Every structure is written in C-alpha cells, then in structure tokens.
N, C-alpha and C positions, 0 to 999 in steps of 0.2 A: 441522654436517651436514658442510659442505665441504672440512675441517680433517679429520674423521675419513676422508672417505673418501681422502683423502689418502696421510693414514698408512696405511693399508688397502692401496691401491697402490704404494705404496713400498716396504711389506716386502712385495707379491705380489713384489715385481722383484726383489729379493734373492734371495729364494729360487731365484729360475731361475736362477741361478748354481750350476751345479755340482756335483760332484770334478771328474768326465772333464775340464770345462774347466780344470781346475789344474795335469794332467797335463800338454795344450797343448804343444807346447816343444821340444827338440832336446838329445839327450842327449850324454856325450862319454866315452869312456874310454879312454886310452893306456896300455902296460902296455911294459918293455922301454925301451930306450937306441938312438936313430940310428948311434951306429958298430954295433950288433951285431946287433939284431931288437928289433925295432918293429912292434910290434901295435894300433892303432887302431879302435875301435867307434863307428859316428855312426849313432844313432834319433834318426828326426825322429816326431812325433808329430800328426798335423795335425787342424784342427778339426772336420774331418770325416769324422773317425773313419778315416782310413789314414794308412798308417805308411811311412815308405823307411826302408831299414838299408843299413848299407858298410860293410864290414867293409876294413880294408888291412893286407899284410903283409909286409914288408922283412926277407927274411935274407937279409943279409948270403952265408953261407955253404950256402943254401939254395937247389934250384931248385924250380919256377924261383924268383929271388930277389925278384921284387914277385910279388902275389895280389891281386887285389882279386876282391871278392862284393859283389854287390849282390841285395838282396831289398825285396819290398812286397807292401801285400796292405793286408787291414780291420784293425781292432784293438776291443775296448770293455772296458765298465767293469764286472766283477760284484763288489760289496762292493767288498773289499781289492786283488782277483784281477785283473791284468788279462791280455787272450788275445792272440793274432795269429793269425789266420789268412790264407791262401793260394787264391785260385780260381786250379787249372792255366789256366783258356780264357781270363783275362782278364788275371790279374796278371804272368805269368811266361812269355819270350821268352828274348831272345840274352842282353840285358842283368840281367833279373834271374830269376834261378836259384834 
C-alpha cells in the first residue's frame, strides 16, 4: 500500500509542471550589425506570469541615433497561444510606455 501511495504521489507531482513553466525565461533577438543599424529585442517571461520587454535600436545615420523602449505587463497561455496584456494604471509610467 505504501508503494502504491508513493507512486501515486510521484505521478501527480510530475503533472503539476505545466507548459507555462516551460515558457519561463529570457528570449533575445538581434538583427543588423553594429556598424550600420542594430536592433535588439529582449523578452523576459517570469514565473509569476509577468513580463518585461526591451527594444534597443542603434541607427548610425538616424535621428535619434539610439532608442530604447520598454514594456511590462502580464502574460497568459491558452493552448499554444501566448497573450500579453498591460494595465495602464499599474504597468505604464515614464520608463515603461
């Protein structure tokens, strides 16, 4: 009986790990080159269902040459679709626009 209970508890603990836990982490994309035009995106998905986003652009001939944009909010997973939401009152300020 103890063995059966142990196996049942072990099996149920494995099912507690969801697909959302697999998505948690930092994602990075870089395009262009440092000499002419560089674009970098960083997306961090946190375990508490919040996210942070950073967009960096460096265009040597652009006005302005460098640009940083930030975002934050909540994310959710519905099947294979990840959705991002932002609350204007709590997630937006001078830095996070």
